[in-house]
DOVO-993214 format. One record per residue (C-alpha): residue in three letters; x negated, y negated, z; residue number from 0. Coordinates in nm, 2 decimals. Layout:
! DOVO-993214
+--------+--------+--------+--------+-----+
! residu !      X !      Y !      Z ! num !
+--------+--------+--------+--------+-----+
!    ALA !      X !      Y !      Z ! NUM !
...
+--------+--------+--------+--------+-----+
***
This chain:
! DOVO-993214
+--------+--------+--------+--------+-----+
! residu !      X !      Y !      Z ! num !
+--------+--------+--------+--------+-----+
!    MET !   3.72 !   0.21 !  10.46 !   0 !
!    ARG !   3.47 !  -0.08 !  10.46 !   1 !
!    LEU !   3.17 !  -0.07 !  10.23 !   2 !
!    ASP !   2.83 !  -0.14 !  10.38 !   3 !
!    VAL !   2.53 !  -0.28 !  10.20 !   4 !
!    THR !   2.39 !   0.06 !  10.14 !   5 !
!    ASP !   2.69 !   0.16 !   9.93 !   6 !
!    LEU !   2.68 !  -0.16 !   9.74 !   7 !
!    ARG !   2.31 !  -0.13 !   9.66 !   8 !
!    ALA !   2.36 !   0.23 !   9.55 !   9 !
!    PHE !   2.65 !   0.14 !   9.31 !  10 !
!    TYR !   2.45 !  -0.13 !   9.14 !  11 !
!    ALA !   2.16 !   0.11 !   9.09 !  12 !
!    THR !   2.38 !   0.35 !   8.89 !  13 !
!    PRO !   2.44 !   0.32 !   8.51 !  14 !
!    LEU !   2.80 !   0.21 !   8.58 !  15 !
!    GLY !   2.68 !  -0.05 !   8.82 !  16 !
!    GLN !   2.43 !  -0.18 !   8.57 !  17 !
!    VAL !   2.69 !  -0.22 !   8.30 !  18 !
!    THR !   2.92 !  -0.39 !   8.56 !  19 !
!    HIS !   2.64 !  -0.63 !   8.65 !  20 !
!    ARG !   2.59 !  -0.74 !   8.29 !  21 !
!    VAL !   2.96 !  -0.78 !   8.22 !  22 !
!    VAL !   3.05 !  -0.97 !   8.54 !  23 !
!    GLY !   2.73 !  -1.17 !   8.53 !  24 !
!    ARG !   2.80 !  -1.30 !   8.18 !  25 !
!    ALA !   3.14 !  -1.43 !   8.29 !  26 !
!    LEU !   3.01 !  -1.57 !   8.62 !  27 !
!    HIS !   2.71 !  -1.75 !   8.48 !  28 !
!    GLY !   2.93 !  -1.88 !   8.19 !  29 !
!    PHE !   3.13 !  -2.08 !   8.45 !  30 !
!    LEU !   2.83 !  -2.16 !   8.67 !  31 !
!    GLY !   2.63 !  -2.35 !   8.41 !  32 !
!    SER !   2.31 !  -2.52 !   8.50 !  33 !
!    VAL !   2.22 !  -2.53 !   8.87 !  34 !
!    SER !   1.89 !  -2.72 !   8.83 !  35 !
!    GLY !   1.84 !  -2.93 !   9.14 !  36 !
!    LEU !   2.15 !  -2.79 !   9.31 !  37 !
!    ARG !   2.20 !  -2.60 !   9.63 !  38 !
!    VAL !   2.37 !  -2.26 !   9.58 !  39 !
!    LEU !   2.53 !  -2.02 !   9.84 !  40 !
!    GLY !   2.63 !  -1.66 !   9.77 !  41 !
!    ILE !   2.88 !  -1.50 !  10.01 !  42 !
!    GLY !   2.95 !  -1.13 !  10.04 !  43 !
!    TYR !   2.72 !  -0.92 !   9.82 !  44 !
!    ALA !   2.63 !  -1.18 !   9.56 !  45 !
!    THR !   2.25 !  -1.11 !   9.54 !  46 !
!    PRO !   2.27 !  -0.91 !   9.21 !  47 !
!    TYR !   2.40 !  -1.23 !   9.05 !  48 !
!    LEU !   2.17 !  -1.48 !   9.22 !  49 !
!    GLY !   1.84 !  -1.38 !   9.05 !  50 !
!    PRO !   1.86 !  -1.63 !   8.76 !  51 !
!    VAL !   2.00 !  -1.89 !   9.00 !  52 !
!    HIS !   1.71 !  -1.86 !   9.25 !  53 !
!    CYS !   1.45 !  -1.95 !   8.99 !  54 !
!    ILE !   1.62 !  -2.28 !   8.90 !  55 !
!    ALA !   1.82 !  -2.41 !   9.19 !  56 !
!    GLU !   1.68 !  -2.64 !   9.46 !  57 !
!    ARG !   1.78 !  -2.39 !   9.72 !  58 !
!    THR !   1.95 !  -2.06 !   9.72 !  59 !
!    LEU !   2.11 !  -1.88 !  10.02 !  60 !
!    ALA !   2.28 !  -1.54 !  10.05 !  61 !
!    PHE !   2.51 !  -1.49 !  10.35 !  62 !
!    MET !   2.64 !  -1.14 !  10.42 !  63 !
!    PRO !   2.90 !  -1.04 !  10.69 !  64 !
!    ALA !   2.82 !  -0.82 !  10.99 !  65 !
!    THR !   3.08 !  -0.56 !  10.88 !  66 !
!    GLN !   2.88 !  -0.51 !  10.56 !  67 !
!    GLY !   2.52 !  -0.56 !  10.68 !  68 !
!    VAL !   2.24 !  -0.76 !  10.53 !  69 !
!    VAL !   1.93 !  -0.68 !  10.31 !  70 !
!    ASN !   1.62 !  -0.89 !  10.27 !  71 !
!    TRP !   1.65 !  -1.09 !   9.95 !  72 !
!    PRO !   1.46 !  -1.17 !   9.73 !  73 !
!    GLY !   1.22 !  -0.88 !   9.74 !  74 !
!    ALA !   0.92 !  -1.10 !   9.73 !  75 !
!    GLY !   0.85 !  -1.43 !   9.90 !  76 !
!    ARG !   1.05 !  -1.61 !  10.17 !  77 !
!    SER !   1.38 !  -1.44 !  10.26 !  78 !
!    CYS !   1.69 !  -1.63 !  10.16 !  79 !
!    SER !   1.95 !  -1.39 !  10.31 !  80 !
!    ALA !   2.11 !  -1.39 !  10.65 !  81 !
!    LEU !   2.38 !  -1.22 !  10.85 !  82 !
!    ALA !   2.66 !  -1.47 !  10.90 !  83 !
!    ASP !   3.03 !  -1.48 !  10.97 !  84 !
!    PRO !   3.18 !  -1.62 !  10.64 !  85 !
!    THR !   3.46 !  -1.79 !  10.84 !  86 !
!    MET !   3.20 !  -1.97 !  11.07 !  87 !
!    MET !   2.89 !  -2.03 !  10.86 !  88 !
!    PRO !   2.58 !  -2.20 !  11.02 !  89 !
!    LEU !   2.59 !  -2.49 !  10.78 !  90 !
!    PRO !   2.68 !  -2.86 !  10.82 !  91 !
!    GLU !   2.96 !  -3.01 !  10.62 !  92 !
!    ALA !   2.89 !  -3.08 !  10.25 !  93 !
!    ALA !   2.57 !  -2.87 !  10.26 !  94 !
!    VAL !   2.59 !  -2.69 !   9.92 !  95 !
!    ASP !   2.69 !  -2.77 !   9.56 !  96 !
!    ARG !   2.80 !  -2.43 !   9.44 !  97 !
!    VAL !   2.94 !  -2.12 !   9.62 !  98 !
!    ILE !   2.95 !  -1.78 !   9.46 !  99 !
!    LEU !   3.18 !  -1.52 !   9.62 ! 100 !
!    VAL !   3.14 !  -1.15 !   9.52 ! 101 !
!    HIS !   3.27 !  -0.86 !   9.72 ! 102 !
!    ALA !   3.39 !  -1.12 !   9.98 ! 103 !
!    LEU !   3.75 !  -1.24 !   9.95 ! 104 !
!    GLU !   3.90 !  -0.89 !   9.93 ! 105 !
!    SER !   3.71 !  -0.77 !  10.24 ! 106 !
!    VAL !   3.79 !  -1.04 !  10.50 ! 107 !
!    GLU !   4.08 !  -1.03 !  10.74 ! 108 !
!    SER !   4.17 !  -1.40 !  10.68 ! 109 !
!    PRO !   4.12 !  -1.51 !  10.32 ! 110 !
!    THR !   4.26 !  -1.85 !  10.41 ! 111 !
!    GLU !   3.99 !  -1.91 !  10.68 ! 112 !
!    LEU !   3.72 !  -1.80 !  10.44 ! 113 !
!    LEU !   3.82 !  -2.05 !  10.17 ! 114 !
!    GLN !   3.87 !  -2.32 !  10.43 ! 115 !
!    GLU !   3.51 !  -2.27 !  10.54 ! 116 !
!    VAL !   3.39 !  -2.27 !  10.18 ! 117 !
!    TRP !   3.57 !  -2.60 !  10.13 ! 118 !
!    ARG !   3.40 !  -2.74 !  10.44 ! 119 !
!    THR !   3.05 !  -2.65 !  10.33 ! 120 !
!    LEU !   3.09 !  -2.77 !   9.97 ! 121 !
!    THR !   3.00 !  -3.12 !   9.86 ! 122 !
!    PRO !   3.27 !  -3.35 !   9.73 ! 123 !
!    GLY !   3.35 !  -3.22 !   9.38 ! 124 !
!    GLY !   3.16 !  -2.90 !   9.45 ! 125 !
!    ARG !   3.26 !  -2.58 !   9.27 ! 126 !
!    MET !   3.34 !  -2.23 !   9.38 ! 127 !
!    ILE !   3.30 !  -1.92 !   9.15 ! 128 !
!    LEU !   3.52 !  -1.65 !   9.28 ! 129 !
!    VAL !   3.51 !  -1.28 !   9.17 ! 130 !
!    VAL !   3.79 !  -1.07 !   9.30 ! 131 !
!    PRO !   3.96 !  -0.74 !   9.20 ! 132 !
!    ASN !   4.27 !  -0.77 !   8.98 ! 133 !
!    ARG !   4.58 !  -0.61 !   9.14 ! 134 !
!    ARG !   4.70 !  -0.49 !   8.80 ! 135 !
!    GLY !   4.37 !  -0.34 !   8.70 ! 136 !
!    VAL !   4.24 !   0.02 !   8.71 ! 137 !
!    TRP !   3.93 !  -0.07 !   8.91 ! 138 !
!    ALA !   4.13 !  -0.17 !   9.21 ! 139 !
!    ARG !   4.27 !   0.19 !   9.22 ! 140 !
!    ARG !   3.94 !   0.37 !   9.21 ! 141 !
!    GLU !   3.75 !   0.40 !   9.54 ! 142 !
!    ALA !   3.45 !   0.53 !   9.35 ! 143 !
!    THR !   3.35 !   0.17 !   9.29 ! 144 !
!    PRO !   3.32 !  -0.13 !   9.54 ! 145 !
!    PHE !   3.61 !  -0.30 !   9.37 ! 146 !
!    GLY !   3.84 !  -0.02 !   9.48 ! 147 !
!    HIS !   3.82 !  -0.13 !   9.84 ! 148 !
!    GLY !   3.99 !  -0.41 !  10.02 ! 149 !
!    GLN !   4.28 !  -0.63 !   9.91 ! 150 !
!    PRO !   4.32 !  -0.69 !   9.53 ! 151 !
!    TYR !   4.50 !  -1.00 !   9.41 ! 152 !
!    SER !   4.73 !  -1.10 !   9.13 ! 153 !
!    ARG !   4.68 !  -1.43 !   8.95 ! 154 !
!    SER !   4.97 !  -1.59 !   9.12 ! 155 !
!    GLN !   4.85 !  -1.48 !   9.46 ! 156 !
!    LEU !   4.51 !  -1.63 !   9.40 ! 157 !
!    GLY !   4.67 !  -1.95 !   9.27 ! 158 !
!    ARG !   4.87 !  -2.00 !   9.58 ! 159 !
!    LEU !   4.57 !  -1.92 !   9.80 ! 160 !
!    MET !   4.35 !  -2.18 !   9.63 ! 161 !
!    ARG !   4.63 !  -2.44 !   9.63 ! 162 !
!    ASP !   4.68 !  -2.39 !  10.01 ! 163 !
!    THR !   4.30 !  -2.43 !  10.07 ! 164 !
!    LEU !   4.26 !  -2.74 !   9.85 ! 165 !
!    PHE !   4.09 !  -2.58 !   9.55 ! 166 !
!    SER !   4.18 !  -2.66 !   9.19 ! 167 !
!    PRO !   4.12 !  -2.38 !   8.93 ! 168 !
!    GLU !   3.93 !  -2.53 !   8.63 ! 169 !
!    GLY !   3.85 !  -2.20 !   8.45 ! 170 !
!    TRP !   3.99 !  -1.85 !   8.46 ! 171 !
!    ALA !   3.86 !  -1.53 !   8.31 ! 172 !
!    GLU !   3.94 !  -1.17 !   8.33 ! 173 !
!    THR !   3.67 !  -0.90 !   8.28 ! 174 !
!    LEU !   3.59 !  -0.53 !   8.32 ! 175 !
!    TYR !   3.84 !  -0.39 !   8.07 ! 176 !
!    MET !   3.64 !  -0.06 !   8.04 ! 177 !
!    PRO !   3.76 !   0.22 !   8.27 ! 178 !
!    PRO !   3.55 !   0.28 !   8.58 ! 179 !
!    VAL !   3.41 !   0.61 !   8.48 ! 180 !
!    ARG !   3.05 !   0.73 !   8.45 ! 181 !
!    SER !   3.08 !   0.89 !   8.11 ! 182 !
!    ARG !   2.78 !   0.80 !   7.89 ! 183 !
!    LEU !   3.01 !   0.74 !   7.59 ! 184 !
!    MET !   3.23 !   0.51 !   7.79 ! 185 !
!    LEU !   2.93 !   0.31 !   7.92 ! 186 !
!    GLN !   2.80 !   0.28 !   7.56 ! 187 !
!    THR !   3.13 !   0.14 !   7.44 ! 188 !
!    GLY !   3.17 !  -0.10 !   7.73 ! 189 !
!    PRO !   3.10 !  -0.42 !   7.51 ! 190 !
!    ALA !   3.37 !  -0.30 !   7.27 ! 191 !
!    TRP !   3.62 !  -0.27 !   7.55 ! 192 !
!    GLU !   3.54 !  -0.62 !   7.66 ! 193 !
!    ARG !   3.59 !  -0.77 !   7.32 ! 194 !
!    LEU !   3.92 !  -0.58 !   7.27 ! 195 !
!    GLY !   4.06 !  -0.68 !   7.61 ! 196 !
!    THR !   3.95 !  -1.04 !   7.59 ! 197 !
!    GLY !   4.07 !  -1.08 !   7.23 ! 198 !
!    LEU !   4.41 !  -0.94 !   7.30 ! 199 !
!    SER !   4.45 !  -1.08 !   7.65 ! 200 !
!    LEU !   4.53 !  -0.74 !   7.79 ! 201 !
!    PRO !   4.67 !  -0.74 !   8.14 ! 202 !
!    PHE !   4.47 !  -0.45 !   8.30 ! 203 !
!    ALA !   4.13 !  -0.62 !   8.34 ! 204 !
!    GLY !   3.94 !  -0.51 !   8.65 ! 205 !
!    LEU !   3.84 !  -0.85 !   8.79 ! 206 !
!    HIS !   3.94 !  -1.21 !   8.80 ! 207 !
!    VAL !   3.66 !  -1.46 !   8.77 ! 208 !
!    VAL !   3.77 !  -1.81 !   8.87 ! 209 !
!    ASP !   3.59 !  -2.14 !   8.86 ! 210 !
!    ALA !   3.75 !  -2.38 !   9.11 ! 211 !
!    THR !   3.67 !  -2.74 !   9.22 ! 212 !
!    LYS !   3.70 !  -2.87 !   9.57 ! 213 !
!    GLN !   3.99 !  -3.12 !   9.60 ! 214 !
!    LEU !   3.93 !  -3.42 !   9.83 ! 215 !
!    TYR !   4.30 !  -3.49 !   9.90 ! 216 !
!    ARG !   4.60 !  -3.27 !   9.94 ! 217 !
!    PRO !   4.86 !  -3.34 !   9.67 ! 218 !
!    VAL !   5.17 !  -3.50 !   9.81 ! 219 !
!    ALA !   5.51 !  -3.43 !   9.67 ! 220 !
!    VAL !   5.69 !  -3.74 !   9.56 ! 221 !
!    GLN !   6.06 !  -3.75 !   9.60 ! 222 !
!    GLN !   6.28 !  -3.96 !   9.38 ! 223 !
!    VAL !   6.45 !  -4.23 !   9.58 ! 224 !
!    ARG !   6.81 !  -4.27 !   9.49 ! 225 !
!    ARG !   6.90 !  -4.63 !   9.47 ! 226 !
!    ALA !   7.24 !  -4.75 !   9.60 ! 227 !
!    ARG !   7.47 !  -4.85 !   9.32 ! 228 !
!    ARG !   7.55 !  -5.21 !   9.31 ! 229 !
!    LEU !   7.92 !  -5.27 !   9.27 ! 230 !
!    ALA !   8.04 !  -5.56 !   9.07 ! 231 !
!    PRO !   8.31 !  -5.77 !   9.25 ! 232 !
!    ALA !   8.66 !  -5.67 !   9.15 ! 233 !
!    ARG !   8.86 !  -5.93 !   8.95 ! 234 !
!    VAL !   9.20 !  -6.00 !   9.09 ! 235 !
!    LEU !   9.46 !  -6.17 !   8.88 ! 236 !
!    VAL !   9.64 !  -6.44 !   9.07 ! 237 !
!    PRO !   9.96 !  -6.56 !   8.92 ! 238 !
!    ALA !   9.97 !  -6.93 !   8.82 ! 239 !
!    PRO !  10.18 !  -7.14 !   9.05 ! 240 !
!    SER !  10.53 !  -7.21 !   8.91 ! 241 !
!    PRO !  10.59 !  -7.57 !   8.80 ! 242 !
!    GLY !  10.75 !  -7.78 !   9.07 ! 243 !
+--------+--------+--------+--------+-----+
***
């Protein structure tokens, strides 16, 4: 089942969604850093995480796929959101400096085409912040949250996908260690879950958060050339001529 924008908005309005927003936002913005004077694009349903960016960046855009639907964002002023096919975005090459993907990669039919399009629209040396469900996490198994829909990924799967689409991971974090339940006690202890999971590097985090840089050239495997062995001339003993 595909989620639409109404489901996503409803989740982030719940107490569990608000805790999720704080936890994921902390990891995401830790990688993003300063965006002053930069052009930032959000793909999927990234608007909950674009608020601080919109106030600082030179320009902020939010593209949402037709299968999900679109909402007007921000709530006041000129709209920065649009309905767009994430594999064929209406942008020229090297149009943006940062791309944030949330509720995006796990929902598309062709992840490779999506990241190839992100590569096309990024400036040389531009960066992509990717948020995607962890295949080993509990959140990917619970359809009660948006991260329980679509295709989750293991770390090795994401690594291969980025390598094939010319992205180099520069930073990697795992977050959402707390179980995806709406218990008030569990929500109150969310920060403790994060500290415990991060400190012990536990394997069941709900999400991968990856900071990756656009590569300009595809790495080429260099094969070692075997040099031919140079053979020394053989010495042949010739008997001395007998005395006449």
